[in-house]
Every structure is written in structure tokens, then in C-alpha cells.
DODRENBA-316525 format. One record per atom (N, C-alpha, C, O, CB): residue number from 1; residue in one letter; x, y, z. Coordinates in steps of 0.001 Angstrom, whole numbers, padded with zeros to 6 digits. Glycine has a CB too. Layout:
! DODRENBA-316525
(atom NUM 'A' (X Y Z)),
...
END
This chain:
! DODRENBA-316525
(atom 1 'X' (000840 -001188 000000)),
(atom 1 'X' (000000 000000 000000)),
(atom 1 'X' (000878 001243 000000)),
(atom 1 'X' (001941 001277 000621)),
(atom 1 'X' (-000952 000003 001217)),
(atom 2 'X' (000417 002244 -000699)),
(atom 2 'X' (001164 003483 -000801)),
(atom 2 'X' (000465 004556 000019)),
(atom 2 'X' (-000102 005499 -000532)),
(atom 2 'X' (001310 003922 -002275)),
(atom 3 'X' (000506 004408 001328)),
(atom 3 'X' (-000168 005354 002208)),
(atom 3 'X' (000876 006231 002874)),
(atom 3 'X' (001829 005731 003473)),
(atom 3 'X' (-001033 004619 003269)),
(atom 4 'X' (000697 007526 002769)),
(atom 4 'X' (001581 008467 003444)),
(atom 4 'X' (000736 009265 004410)),
(atom 4 'X' (-000474 009056 004502)),
(atom 4 'X' (002323 009401 002431)),
(atom 5 'X' (001359 010170 005128)),
(atom 5 'X' (000609 011000 006057)),
(atom 5 'X' (-000419 011837 005315)),
(atom 5 'X' (-001398 012289 005907)),
(atom 5 'X' (001551 011900 006855)),
(atom 6 'X' (-000205 012043 004039)),
(atom 6 'X' (-001138 012831 003251)),
(atom 6 'X' (-002314 011998 002762)),
(atom 6 'X' (-003315 012572 002333)),
(atom 6 'X' (-000426 013455 002074)),
(atom 7 'X' (-002241 010682 002806)),
(atom 7 'X' (-003333 009831 002375)),
(atom 7 'X' (-003148 009297 000971)),
(atom 7 'X' (-002092 009437 000354)),
(atom 7 'X' (-004617 010576 002459)),
(atom 8 'X' (-004211 008683 000492)),
(atom 8 'X' (-004207 008080 -000836)),
(atom 8 'X' (-004750 009064 -001864)),
(atom 8 'X' (-005698 009801 -001596)),
(atom 8 'X' (-005033 006784 -000845)),
(atom 9 'X' (-004140 009063 -003036)),
(atom 9 'X' (-004739 009779 -004163)),
(atom 9 'X' (-005920 008935 -004632)),
(atom 9 'X' (-006028 007764 -004268)),
(atom 9 'X' (-003690 010030 -005335)),
(atom 10 'X' (-006790 009512 -005425)),
(atom 10 'X' (-007941 008758 -005919)),
(atom 10 'X' (-007486 007608 -006818)),
(atom 10 'X' (-008118 006552 -006838)),
(atom 10 'X' (-008903 009685 -006685)),
(atom 11 'X' (-006404 007803 -007553)),
(atom 11 'X' (-005871 006735 -008404)),
(atom 11 'X' (-005363 005557 -007591)),
(atom 11 'X' (-005628 004404 -007934)),
(atom 11 'X' (-004753 007269 -009277)),
(atom 12 'X' (-004635 005835 -006518)),
(atom 12 'X' (-004136 004764 -005643)),
(atom 12 'X' (-005285 004074 -004935)),
(atom 12 'X' (-005281 002854 -004772)),
(atom 12 'X' (-003141 005321 -004612)),
(atom 13 'X' (-006270 004858 -004513)),
(atom 13 'X' (-007442 004293 -003861)),
(atom 13 'X' (-008184 003367 -004839)),
(atom 13 'X' (-008619 002278 -004466)),
(atom 13 'X' (-008380 005421 -003349)),
(atom 14 'X' (-008317 003810 -006076)),
(atom 14 'X' (-008966 002993 -007100)),
(atom 14 'X' (-008200 001682 -007299)),
(atom 14 'X' (-008806 000615 -007394)),
(atom 14 'X' (-009062 003769 -008436)),
(atom 15 'X' (-006881 001764 -007361)),
(atom 15 'X' (-006062 000567 -007549)),
(atom 15 'X' (-006192 -000391 -006357)),
(atom 15 'X' (-006214 -001608 -006542)),
(atom 15 'X' (-004591 000959 -007751)),
(atom 16 'X' (-006277 000148 -005153)),
(atom 16 'X' (-006381 -000673 -003950)),
(atom 16 'X' (-007734 -001357 -003813)),
(atom 16 'X' (-007820 -002455 -003263)),
(atom 16 'X' (-006123 000169 -002736)),
(atom 17 'X' (-008796 -000717 -004309)),
(atom 17 'X' (-010148 -001215 -004071)),
(atom 17 'X' (-010813 -001835 -005298)),
(atom 17 'X' (-011782 -002581 -005159)),
(atom 17 'X' (-010999 -000105 -003568)),
(atom 18 'X' (-010310 -001540 -006491)),
(atom 18 'X' (-010939 -002048 -007702)),
(atom 18 'X' (-012099 -001202 -008188)),
(atom 18 'X' (-012739 -001542 -009183)),
(atom 18 'X' (-011409 -003436 -007473)),
(atom 19 'X' (-012382 -000102 -007498)),
(atom 19 'X' (-013413 000828 -007950)),
(atom 19 'X' (-012779 001861 -008868)),
(atom 19 'X' (-011609 002207 -008705)),
(atom 19 'X' (-014116 001516 -006746)),
(atom 20 'X' (-013536 002347 -009820)),
(atom 20 'X' (-013033 003412 -010682)),
(atom 20 'X' (-013040 004726 -009906)),
(atom 20 'X' (-013789 004863 -008939)),
(atom 20 'X' (-013884 003531 -011981)),
(atom 21 'X' (-012222 005693 -010313)),
(atom 21 'X' (-012279 007010 -009669)),
(atom 21 'X' (-013681 007619 -009721)),
(atom 21 'X' (-014109 008276 -008772)),
(atom 21 'X' (-011286 007956 -010329)),
(atom 22 'X' (-014397 007401 -010834)),
(atom 22 'X' (-015759 007938 -010944)),
(atom 22 'X' (-016670 007299 -009897)),
(atom 22 'X' (-017496 007989 -009299)),
(atom 22 'X' (-016326 007699 -012364)),
(atom 23 'X' (-016532 005998 -009670)),
(atom 23 'X' (-017350 005314 -008661)),
(atom 23 'X' (-017018 005835 -007267)),
(atom 23 'X' (-017913 006023 -006442)),
(atom 23 'X' (-017131 003784 -008726)),
(atom 24 'X' (-015752 006066 -007007)),
(atom 24 'X' (-015331 006590 -005698)),
(atom 24 'X' (-015932 007970 -005475)),
(atom 24 'X' (-016439 008257 -004391)),
(atom 24 'X' (-013782 006654 -005597)),
(atom 25 'X' (-015882 008827 -006491)),
(atom 25 'X' (-016486 010159 -006362)),
(atom 25 'X' (-018002 010046 -006169)),
(atom 25 'X' (-018592 010807 -005402)),
(atom 25 'X' (-016167 011022 -007610)),
(atom 26 'X' (-018629 009091 -006870)),
(atom 26 'X' (-020067 008869 -006718)),
(atom 26 'X' (-020393 008474 -005279)),
(atom 26 'X' (-021308 009039 -004680)),
(atom 26 'X' (-020556 007780 -007698)),
(atom 27 'X' (-019666 007519 -004721)),
(atom 27 'X' (-019920 007087 -003340)),
(atom 27 'X' (-019674 008226 -002361)),
(atom 27 'X' (-020344 008329 -001334)),
(atom 27 'X' (-019035 005883 -002978)),
(atom 28 'X' (-018727 009065 -002679)),
(atom 28 'X' (-018470 010239 -001839)),
(atom 28 'X' (-019670 011187 -001888)),
(atom 28 'X' (-020123 011672 -000851)),
(atom 28 'X' (-017178 010973 -002298)),
(atom 29 'X' (-020183 011451 -003091)),
(atom 29 'X' (-021351 012331 -003240)),
(atom 29 'X' (-022588 011745 -002569)),
(atom 29 'X' (-023428 012486 -002059)),
(atom 29 'X' (-021639 012584 -004721)),
(atom 30 'X' (-022702 010419 -002566)),
(atom 30 'X' (-023842 009738 -001961)),
(atom 30 'X' (-023713 009620 -000438)),
(atom 30 'X' (-024641 009169 000234)),
(atom 30 'X' (-023998 008357 -002570)),
(atom 31 'X' (-022574 010020 000094)),
(atom 31 'X' (-022370 009972 001539)),
(atom 31 'X' (-021979 008604 002070)),
(atom 31 'X' (-022024 008376 003279)),
(atom 31 'X' (-023603 010418 002223)),
(atom 32 'X' (-021594 007684 001181)),
(atom 32 'X' (-021173 006361 001623)),
(atom 32 'X' (-019742 006367 002148)),
(atom 32 'X' (-019373 005544 002985)),
(atom 32 'X' (-021303 005367 000487)),
(atom 33 'X' (-018943 007305 001644)),
(atom 33 'X' (-017609 007523 002197)),
(atom 33 'X' (-017493 009016 002500)),
(atom 33 'X' (-018181 009846 001907)),
(atom 33 'X' (-016472 007039 001201)),
(atom 34 'X' (-016616 009326 003427)),
(atom 34 'X' (-016447 010738 003801)),
(atom 34 'X' (-015856 011532 002653)),
(atom 34 'X' (-015057 011023 001867)),
(atom 34 'X' (-015553 010869 005042)),
(atom 35 'X' (-016262 012782 002575)),
(atom 35 'X' (-015665 013676 001581)),
(atom 35 'X' (-014186 013817 001919)),
(atom 35 'X' (-013822 014107 003059)),
(atom 35 'X' (-016385 015082 001555)),
(atom 36 'X' (-013351 013610 000928)),
(atom 36 'X' (-011913 013642 001155)),
(atom 36 'X' (-011414 015085 001207)),
(atom 36 'X' (-011804 015919 000390)),
(atom 36 'X' (-011176 012859 000055)),
(atom 37 'X' (-010553 015362 002172)),
(atom 37 'X' (-009946 016695 002172)),
(atom 37 'X' (-009006 016824 000980)),
(atom 37 'X' (-008519 015828 000445)),
(atom 37 'X' (-009183 016960 003500)),
(atom 38 'X' (-008769 018024 000589)),
(atom 38 'X' (-007870 018263 -000550)),
(atom 38 'X' (-006539 018789 -000042)),
(atom 38 'X' (-006469 019523 000944)),
(atom 38 'X' (-008499 019263 -001563)),
(atom 39 'X' (-005480 018390 -000749)),
(atom 39 'X' (-004156 018896 -000387)),
(atom 39 'X' (-003972 020297 -000977)),
(atom 39 'X' (-004894 020838 -001587)),
(atom 39 'X' (-003034 017932 -000887)),
(atom 40 'X' (-002805 020874 -000803)),
(atom 40 'X' (-002551 022240 -001284)),
(atom 40 'X' (-002687 022362 -002796)),
(atom 40 'X' (-002970 023442 -003316)),
(atom 40 'X' (-001164 022687 -000866)),
(atom 41 'X' (-002485 021256 -003493)),
(atom 41 'X' (-002621 021264 -004949)),
(atom 41 'X' (-004064 021076 -005399)),
(atom 41 'X' (-004354 021132 -006595)),
(atom 41 'X' (-001756 020183 -005556)),
(atom 42 'X' (-004969 020852 -004454)),
(atom 42 'X' (-006384 020687 -004786)),
(atom 42 'X' (-006819 019257 -005043)),
(atom 42 'X' (-007973 019020 -005400)),
(atom 42 'X' (-006700 021493 -005972)),
(atom 43 'X' (-005914 018295 -004868)),
(atom 43 'X' (-006252 016898 -005102)),
(atom 43 'X' (-006851 016277 -003844)),
(atom 43 'X' (-006430 016573 -002726)),
(atom 43 'X' (-005011 016112 -005549)),
(atom 44 'X' (-007845 015408 -004049)),
(atom 44 'X' (-008435 014692 -002915)),
(atom 44 'X' (-007395 013746 -002317)),
(atom 44 'X' (-006599 013148 -003042)),
(atom 44 'X' (-009707 013905 -003353)),
(atom 45 'X' (-007409 013616 -000985)),
(atom 45 'X' (-006527 012684 -000293)),
(atom 45 'X' (-007377 011860 000657)),
(atom 45 'X' (-007970 012398 001592)),
(atom 45 'X' (-005382 013433 000472)),
(atom 46 'X' (-007438 010558 000422)),
(atom 46 'X' (-008313 009663 001164)),
(atom 46 'X' (-007538 008926 002253)),
(atom 46 'X' (-006371 008576 002076)),
(atom 46 'X' (-008979 008662 000217)),
(atom 47 'X' (-008205 008698 003376)),
(atom 47 'X' (-007593 007971 004481)),
(atom 47 'X' (-007684 006468 004246)),
(atom 47 'X' (-008439 006005 003391)),
(atom 47 'X' (-008264 008347 005812)),
(atom 48 'X' (-006912 005721 005008)),
(atom 48 'X' (-006961 004263 004924)),
(atom 48 'X' (-008321 003705 005323)),
(atom 48 'X' (-008699 002625 004870)),
(atom 48 'X' (-005887 003657 005800)),
(atom 49 'X' (-009059 004419 006158)),
(atom 49 'X' (-010384 003979 006574)),
(atom 49 'X' (-011336 003885 005378)),
(atom 49 'X' (-012238 003048 005361)),
(atom 49 'X' (-010952 004933 007629)),
(atom 50 'X' (-011133 004733 004397)),
(atom 50 'X' (-011996 004724 003209)),
(atom 50 'X' (-011844 003403 002456)),
(atom 50 'X' (-012807 002904 001875)),
(atom 50 'X' (-011658 005918 002276)),
(atom 51 'X' (-010645 002840 002465)),
(atom 51 'X' (-010429 001547 001811)),
(atom 51 'X' (-011338 000496 002438)),
(atom 51 'X' (-011978 -000281 001729)),
(atom 51 'X' (-008940 001113 001918)),
(atom 52 'X' (-011392 000474 003754)),
(atom 52 'X' (-012238 -000505 004441)),
(atom 52 'X' (-013713 -000306 004102)),
(atom 52 'X' (-014444 -001274 003889)),
(atom 52 'X' (-012034 -000410 005954)),
(atom 53 'X' (-014144 000948 004054)),
(atom 53 'X' (-015549 001223 003713)),
(atom 53 'X' (-015853 000788 002285)),
(atom 53 'X' (-016907 000206 002026)),
(atom 53 'X' (-015867 002723 003886)),
(atom 54 'X' (-014944 001064 001360)),
(atom 54 'X' (-015172 000670 -000028)),
(atom 54 'X' (-015194 -000848 -000172)),
(atom 54 'X' (-015986 -001385 -000946)),
(atom 54 'X' (-014094 001268 -000936)),
(atom 55 'X' (-014341 -001539 000559)),
(atom 55 'X' (-014355 -003009 000525)),
(atom 55 'X' (-015671 -003542 001092)),
(atom 55 'X' (-016221 -004519 000585)),
(atom 55 'X' (-013156 -003587 001323)),
(atom 56 'X' (-016170 -002895 002145)),
(atom 56 'X' (-017456 -003281 002710)),
(atom 56 'X' (-018562 -003063 001678)),
(atom 56 'X' (-019429 -003920 001502)),
(atom 56 'X' (-017749 -002482 004001)),
(atom 57 'X' (-018531 -001918 000999)),
(atom 57 'X' (-019531 -001609 -000026)),
(atom 57 'X' (-019510 -002677 -001115)),
(atom 57 'X' (-020562 -003143 -001551)),
(atom 57 'X' (-019276 -000209 -000637)),
(atom 58 'X' (-018322 -003062 -001550)),
(atom 58 'X' (-018206 -004082 -002601)),
(atom 58 'X' (-018821 -005406 -002126)),
(atom 58 'X' (-019593 -006027 -002857)),
(atom 58 'X' (-016715 -004290 -002998)),
(atom 59 'X' (-018483 -005833 -000912)),
(atom 59 'X' (-019042 -007092 -000393)),
(atom 59 'X' (-020558 -007010 -000268)),
(atom 59 'X' (-021271 -007942 -000639)),
(atom 59 'X' (-018424 -007434 000974)),
(atom 60 'X' (-021044 -005891 000254)),
(atom 60 'X' (-022489 -005733 000438)),
(atom 60 'X' (-023221 -005742 -000907)),
(atom 60 'X' (-024298 -006326 -001025)),
(atom 60 'X' (-022792 -004427 001196)),
(atom 61 'X' (-022638 -005096 -001918)),
(atom 61 'X' (-023258 -005102 -003252)),
(atom 61 'X' (-023305 -006524 -003808)),
(atom 61 'X' (-024302 -006927 -004407)),
(atom 61 'X' (-022482 -004172 -004223)),
(atom 62 'X' (-022225 -007282 -003609)),
(atom 62 'X' (-022196 -008669 -004089)),
(atom 62 'X' (-023263 -009514 -003400)),
(atom 62 'X' (-023771 -010474 -003980)),
(atom 62 'X' (-020811 -009287 -003856)),
(atom 63 'X' (-023598 -009156 -002170)),
(atom 63 'X' (-024617 -009893 -001423)),
(atom 63 'X' (-026029 -009420 -001748)),
(atom 63 'X' (-027002 -009947 -001208)),
(atom 63 'X' (-024365 -009760 000064)),
(atom 64 'X' (-026143 -008426 -002629)),
(atom 64 'X' (-027456 -007992 -003083)),
(atom 64 'X' (-028027 -006782 -002368)),
(atom 64 'X' (-029184 -006430 -002595)),
(atom 64 'X' (-028393 -009097 -002947)),
(atom 65 'X' (-027250 -006138 -001511)),
(atom 65 'X' (-027748 -004948 -000829)),
(atom 65 'X' (-027761 -003770 -001793)),
(atom 65 'X' (-026851 -003612 -002608)),
(atom 65 'X' (-026887 -004624 000412)),
(atom 66 'X' (-028789 -002950 -001696)),
(atom 66 'X' (-028882 -001731 -002499)),
(atom 66 'X' (-028011 -000660 -001849)),
(atom 66 'X' (-027592 -000805 -000700)),
(atom 66 'X' (-030369 -001244 -002629)),
(atom 67 'X' (-027741 000411 -002586)),
(atom 67 'X' (-026951 001502 -002011)),
(atom 67 'X' (-027657 002117 -000808)),
(atom 67 'X' (-027010 002509 000163)),
(atom 67 'X' (-026678 002580 -003067)),
(atom 68 'X' (-028976 002200 -000875)),
(atom 68 'X' (-029729 002730 000273)),
(atom 68 'X' (-029520 001846 001497)),
(atom 68 'X' (-029299 002342 002602)),
(atom 68 'X' (-031238 002832 -000061)),
(atom 69 'X' (-029591 000532 001290)),
(atom 69 'X' (-029392 -000403 002396)),
(atom 69 'X' (-027965 -000345 002922)),
(atom 69 'X' (-027740 -000424 004130)),
(atom 69 'X' (-029726 -001824 001955)),
(atom 70 'X' (-027008 -000208 002022)),
(atom 70 'X' (-025604 -000097 002433)),
(atom 70 'X' (-025400 001171 003248)),
(atom 70 'X' (-024697 001162 004259)),
(atom 70 'X' (-024666 -000101 001202)),
(atom 71 'X' (-026018 002259 002804)),
(atom 71 'X' (-025916 003524 003542)),
(atom 71 'X' (-026451 003351 004959)),
(atom 71 'X' (-025868 003848 005923)),
(atom 71 'X' (-026687 004650 002810)),
(atom 72 'X' (-027572 002636 005069)),
(atom 72 'X' (-028152 002380 006385)),
(atom 72 'X' (-027220 001527 007238)),
(atom 72 'X' (-027052 001788 008430)),
(atom 72 'X' (-029513 001691 006244)),
(atom 73 'X' (-026610 000503 006628)),
(atom 73 'X' (-025684 -000350 007371)),
(atom 73 'X' (-024462 000433 007845)),
(atom 73 'X' (-024006 000273 008977)),
(atom 73 'X' (-025243 -001531 006507)),
(atom 74 'X' (-023944 001281 006959)),
(atom 74 'X' (-022758 002067 007304)),
(atom 74 'X' (-023088 003254 008197)),
(atom 74 'X' (-022229 003755 008923)),
(atom 74 'X' (-022076 002555 006045)),
(atom 75 'X' (-024319 003692 008141)),
(atom 75 'X' (-024702 004845 008940)),
(atom 75 'X' (-024570 006153 008198)),
(atom 75 'X' (-025084 007171 008660)),
(atom 75 'X' (-023883 004897 010177)),
(atom 76 'X' (-023886 006162 007044)),
(atom 76 'X' (-023710 007416 006309)),
(atom 76 'X' (-023177 008495 007209)),
(atom 76 'X' (-022137 008322 007846)),
(atom 76 'X' (-025019 007866 005683)),
(atom 77 'X' (-023871 009600 007270)),
(atom 77 'X' (-023453 010706 008128)),
(atom 77 'X' (-024082 010593 009515)),
(atom 77 'X' (-023740 011334 010437)),
(atom 77 'X' (-023827 012048 007488)),
(atom 78 'X' (-025012 009645 009636)),
(atom 78 'X' (-025667 009396 010926)),
(atom 78 'X' (-024802 008414 011717)),
(atom 78 'X' (-023901 007789 011156)),
(atom 78 'X' (-027131 008833 010731)),
(atom 79 'X' (-025072 008277 013016)),
(atom 79 'X' (-024347 007255 013779)),
(atom 79 'X' (-024593 005877 013177)),
(atom 79 'X' (-025693 005574 012715)),
(atom 79 'X' (-024773 007274 015266)),
(atom 80 'X' (-023574 005066 013189)),
(atom 80 'X' (-023661 003726 012617)),
(atom 80 'X' (-024768 002935 013315)),
(atom 80 'X' (-024966 003073 014522)),
(atom 80 'X' (-022304 002987 012739)),
(atom 81 'X' (-025492 002102 012552)),
(atom 81 'X' (-026592 001335 013139)),
(atom 81 'X' (-026041 000293 014112)),
(atom 81 'X' (-024903 -000161 013988)),
(atom 81 'X' (-027437 000650 012031)),
(atom 82 'X' (-026867 -000065 015067)),
(atom 82 'X' (-026479 -001058 016068)),
(atom 82 'X' (-026401 -002436 015423)),
(atom 82 'X' (-026905 -002647 014320)),
(atom 82 'X' (-027478 -001068 017251)),
(atom 83 'X' (-025763 -003373 016125)),
(atom 83 'X' (-025690 -004745 015611)),
(atom 83 'X' (-027092 -005322 015458)),
(atom 83 'X' (-027361 -006036 014492)),
(atom 83 'X' (-024840 -005638 016545)),
(atom 84 'X' (-027987 -005025 016396)),
(atom 84 'X' (-029360 -005539 016324)),
(atom 84 'X' (-030035 -005046 015036)),
(atom 84 'X' (-030706 -005817 014350)),
(atom 84 'X' (-030181 -005096 017577)),
(atom 85 'X' (-029857 -003762 014711)),
(atom 85 'X' (-030439 -003207 013487)),
(atom 85 'X' (-029788 -003826 012249)),
(atom 85 'X' (-030473 -004164 011284)),
(atom 85 'X' (-030279 -001672 013463)),
(atom 86 'X' (-028456 -003972 012284)),
(atom 86 'X' (-027743 -004562 011151)),
(atom 86 'X' (-028184 -006013 010951)),
(atom 86 'X' (-028402 -006447 009820)),
(atom 86 'X' (-026210 -004486 011369)),
(atom 87 'X' (-028312 -006748 012030)),
(atom 87 'X' (-028748 -008144 011969)),
(atom 87 'X' (-030143 -008229 011354)),
(atom 87 'X' (-030416 -009104 010532)),
(atom 87 'X' (-028739 -008786 013380)),
(atom 88 'X' (-031010 -007326 011753)),
(atom 88 'X' (-032361 -007291 011207)),
(atom 88 'X' (-032332 -007026 009699)),
(atom 88 'X' (-033068 -007661 008943)),
(atom 88 'X' (-033197 -006217 011920)),
(atom 89 'X' (-031491 -006098 009266)),
(atom 89 'X' (-031368 -005787 007834)),
(atom 89 'X' (-030817 -006987 007069)),
(atom 89 'X' (-031257 -007278 005956)),
(atom 89 'X' (-030456 -004556 007621)),
(atom 90 'X' (-029853 -007680 007671)),
(atom 90 'X' (-029260 -008855 007028)),
(atom 90 'X' (-030294 -009974 006924)),
(atom 90 'X' (-030393 -010629 005886)),
(atom 90 'X' (-028017 -009340 007814)),
(atom 91 'X' (-031050 -010195 007973)),
(atom 91 'X' (-032102 -011226 007937)),
(atom 91 'X' (-033171 -010899 006902)),
(atom 91 'X' (-033671 -011793 006219)),
(atom 91 'X' (-032749 -011378 009319)),
(atom 92 'X' (-033523 -009621 006784)),
(atom 92 'X' (-034510 -009209 005777)),
(atom 92 'X' (-033972 -009477 004376)),
(atom 92 'X' (-034710 -009941 003507)),
(atom 92 'X' (-034868 -007709 005938)),
(atom 93 'X' (-032693 -009189 004153)),
(atom 93 'X' (-032088 -009443 002841)),
(atom 93 'X' (-032060 -010941 002564)),
(atom 93 'X' (-032328 -011369 001442)),
(atom 93 'X' (-030655 -008854 002770)),
(atom 94 'X' (-031742 -011728 003563)),
(atom 94 'X' (-031729 -013180 003399)),
(atom 94 'X' (-033118 -013693 003025)),
(atom 94 'X' (-033246 -014543 002144)),
(atom 94 'X' (-031238 -013861 004687)),
(atom 95 'X' (-034144 -013192 003679)),
(atom 95 'X' (-035524 -013592 003374)),
(atom 95 'X' (-035880 -013209 001933)),
(atom 95 'X' (-036512 -013985 001217)),
(atom 95 'X' (-036520 -012932 004372)),
(atom 96 'X' (-035471 -012013 001516)),
(atom 96 'X' (-035729 -011555 000150)),
(atom 96 'X' (-035047 -012470 -000868)),
(atom 96 'X' (-035639 -012817 -001889)),
(atom 96 'X' (-035244 -010105 -000031)),
(atom 97 'X' (-033814 -012853 -000589)),
(atom 97 'X' (-033063 -013730 -001492)),
(atom 97 'X' (-033723 -015104 -001562)),
(atom 97 'X' (-033852 -015674 -002645)),
(atom 97 'X' (-031592 -013862 -001029)),
(atom 98 'X' (-034138 -015634 -000427)),
(atom 98 'X' (-034803 -016934 -000411)),
(atom 98 'X' (-036111 -016894 -001196)),
(atom 98 'X' (-036449 -017859 -001882)),
(atom 98 'X' (-035067 -017379 001028)),
(atom 99 'X' (-036847 -015793 -001103)),
(atom 99 'X' (-038091 -015646 -001873)),
(atom 99 'X' (-037787 -015647 -003370)),
(atom 99 'X' (-038487 -016292 -004151)),
(atom 99 'X' (-038832 -014340 -001476)),
(atom 100 'X' (-036741 -014921 -003764)),
(atom 100 'X' (-036358 -014892 -005177)),
(atom 100 'X' (-035930 -016272 -005653)),
(atom 100 'X' (-036231 -016668 -006779)),
(atom 100 'X' (-035226 -013884 -005407)),
(atom 101 'X' (-035223 -017009 -004785)),
(atom 101 'X' (-034782 -018357 -005150)),
(atom 101 'X' (-035975 -019268 -005409)),
(atom 101 'X' (-035962 -020061 -006350)),
(atom 101 'X' (-033896 -018949 -004045)),
(atom 102 'X' (-036999 -019156 -004579)),
(atom 102 'X' (-038212 -019961 -004788)),
(atom 102 'X' (-038881 -019599 -006107)),
(atom 102 'X' (-039327 -020477 -006846)),
(atom 102 'X' (-039201 -019763 -003625)),
(atom 103 'X' (-038949 -018298 -006400)),
(atom 103 'X' (-039547 -017859 -007662)),
(atom 103 'X' (-038753 -018383 -008852)),
(atom 103 'X' (-039331 -018825 -009845)),
(atom 103 'X' (-039626 -016329 -007714)),
(atom 104 'X' (-037444 -018331 -008750)),
(atom 104 'X' (-036600 -018831 -009841)),
(atom 104 'X' (-036732 -020341 -009993)),
(atom 104 'X' (-036725 -020849 -011114)),
(atom 104 'X' (-035134 -018457 -009598)),
(atom 105 'X' (-036852 -021061 -008892)),
(atom 105 'X' (-037024 -022514 -008971)),
(atom 105 'X' (-038352 -022860 -009633)),
(atom 105 'X' (-038421 -023802 -010423)),
(atom 105 'X' (-036949 -023147 -007569)),
(atom 106 'X' (-039404 -022112 -009322)),
(atom 106 'X' (-040697 -022340 -009978)),
(atom 106 'X' (-040594 -022082 -011474)),
(atom 106 'X' (-041127 -022848 -012277)),
(atom 106 'X' (-041784 -021443 -009362)),
(atom 107 'X' (-039914 -021008 -011850)),
(atom 107 'X' (-039731 -020697 -013271)),
(atom 107 'X' (-038912 -021787 -013942)),
(atom 107 'X' (-039210 -022174 -015072)),
(atom 107 'X' (-039045 -019324 -013450)),
(atom 108 'X' (-037896 -022282 -013273)),
(atom 108 'X' (-037048 -023355 -013809)),
(atom 108 'X' (-037881 -024605 -014063)),
(atom 108 'X' (-037783 -025226 -015122)),
(atom 108 'X' (-035884 -023675 -012837)),
(atom 109 'X' (-038696 -024964 -013086)),
(atom 109 'X' (-039521 -026163 -013222)),
(atom 109 'X' (-040520 -026009 -014378)),
(atom 109 'X' (-040766 -026963 -015116)),
(atom 109 'X' (-040269 -026452 -011903)),
(atom 110 'X' (-041089 -024815 -014532)),
(atom 110 'X' (-042033 -024573 -015632)),
(atom 110 'X' (-041325 -024701 -016977)),
(atom 110 'X' (-041891 -025244 -017925)),
(atom 110 'X' (-042681 -023171 -015500)),
(atom 111 'X' (-040107 -024212 -017067)),
(atom 111 'X' (-039351 -024316 -018324)),
(atom 111 'X' (-038981 -025764 -018619)),
(atom 111 'X' (-039042 -026195 -019770)),
(atom 111 'X' (-038078 -023453 -018263)),
(atom 112 'X' (-038603 -026511 -017601)),
(atom 112 'X' (-038280 -027926 -017808)),
(atom 112 'X' (-039511 -028704 -018275)),
(atom 112 'X' (-039425 -029569 -019147)),
(atom 112 'X' (-037723 -028546 -016512)),
(atom 113 'X' (-040648 -028378 -017679)),
(atom 113 'X' (-041903 -029017 -018076)),
(atom 113 'X' (-042238 -028686 -019532)),
(atom 113 'X' (-042695 -029550 -020280)),
(atom 113 'X' (-043053 -028571 -017147)),
(atom 114 'X' (-042013 -027449 -019926)),
(atom 114 'X' (-042264 -027013 -021298)),
(atom 114 'X' (-041358 -027758 -022280)),
(atom 114 'X' (-041784 -028100 -023383)),
(atom 114 'X' (-042051 -025494 -021425)),
(atom 115 'X' (-040117 -028009 -021883)),
(atom 115 'X' (-039197 -028760 -022751)),
(atom 115 'X' (-039669 -030189 -022947)),
(atom 115 'X' (-039547 -030737 -024043)),
(atom 115 'X' (-037781 -028759 -022165)),
(atom 116 'X' (-040201 -030792 -021914)),
(atom 116 'X' (-040658 -032176 -021984)),
(atom 116 'X' (-041972 -032306 -022766)),
(atom 116 'X' (-042174 -033278 -023494)),
(atom 116 'X' (-040833 -032738 -020576)),
(atom 117 'X' (-042844 -031335 -022611)),
(atom 117 'X' (-044164 -031394 -023248)),
(atom 117 'X' (-044525 -030009 -023782)),
(atom 117 'X' (-045224 -029250 -023112)),
(atom 117 'X' (-045251 -031900 -022243)),
(atom 118 'X' (-044054 -029679 -024977)),
(atom 118 'X' (-044280 -028326 -025510)),
(atom 118 'X' (-045741 -028025 -025864)),
(atom 118 'X' (-046088 -026862 -026065)),
(atom 118 'X' (-043435 -028128 -026734)),
(atom 119 'X' (-046580 -029018 -025942)),
(atom 119 'X' (-047980 -028800 -026371)),
(atom 119 'X' (-048832 -028265 -025283)),
(atom 119 'X' (-050023 -028032 -025489)),
(atom 119 'X' (-048587 -030066 -026875)),
END
């Protein structure tokens, strides 16, 4: 990692997290990561904590959480949600995924039936 007392440039942050600079600026505008202070040259300088938040965002997106839900989990500019609240959000997402899985299984079975008997 190329972290100095001045922080990460957006390019280094992008390389560390796999997000594009545009995505990082978007998450900053959405309040998912803190607005980065600028150095004397006017460039944004991000702290190491932002890397952890971006990695969390990536994992949460892979698990199917929306940006609104991720903001709630992270707390955005509000105090971070309690474990009880986070657990509730995770259980709700799990229930939603299980419902979708049942719907997809029903669709799969209907398609298999159609293949066997197209009439």
C-alpha cells in the first residue's frame, strides 16, 4: 500500500479497491464515504479507513444490498446502526433472497416441463 501522512490519491485508492475514480467520487457524493480533504494542490486525499468502507460496499453489493441499504448499514453521516439493526437488515435481505430463489425454482420447473411437453 502506498499510504503516506497525506493519504491516498484517488488513483491509488482505485487501484487498492478495484473501484473506478468515478465510482469513488459517486460514493463520496452519496455519503457512503467521507468527503476527502484536498491537499494544497487541490487533489483529494483519502484515508486508509476509506479503503475498508469501499471493501465493505463491494461485499455488500455482491450480497445484493442496495446503495440505500448499504448507507443504512454504514450509517452514512448518521451514527452507525447497532448490531441488532444490522442483523435485522441482514435477515430481511436473506428472506428476500430466499423468496427470489423460490420464484426462480418455480420458473425453472415450468421451463423444464415445457421442454418435456411443448404442447
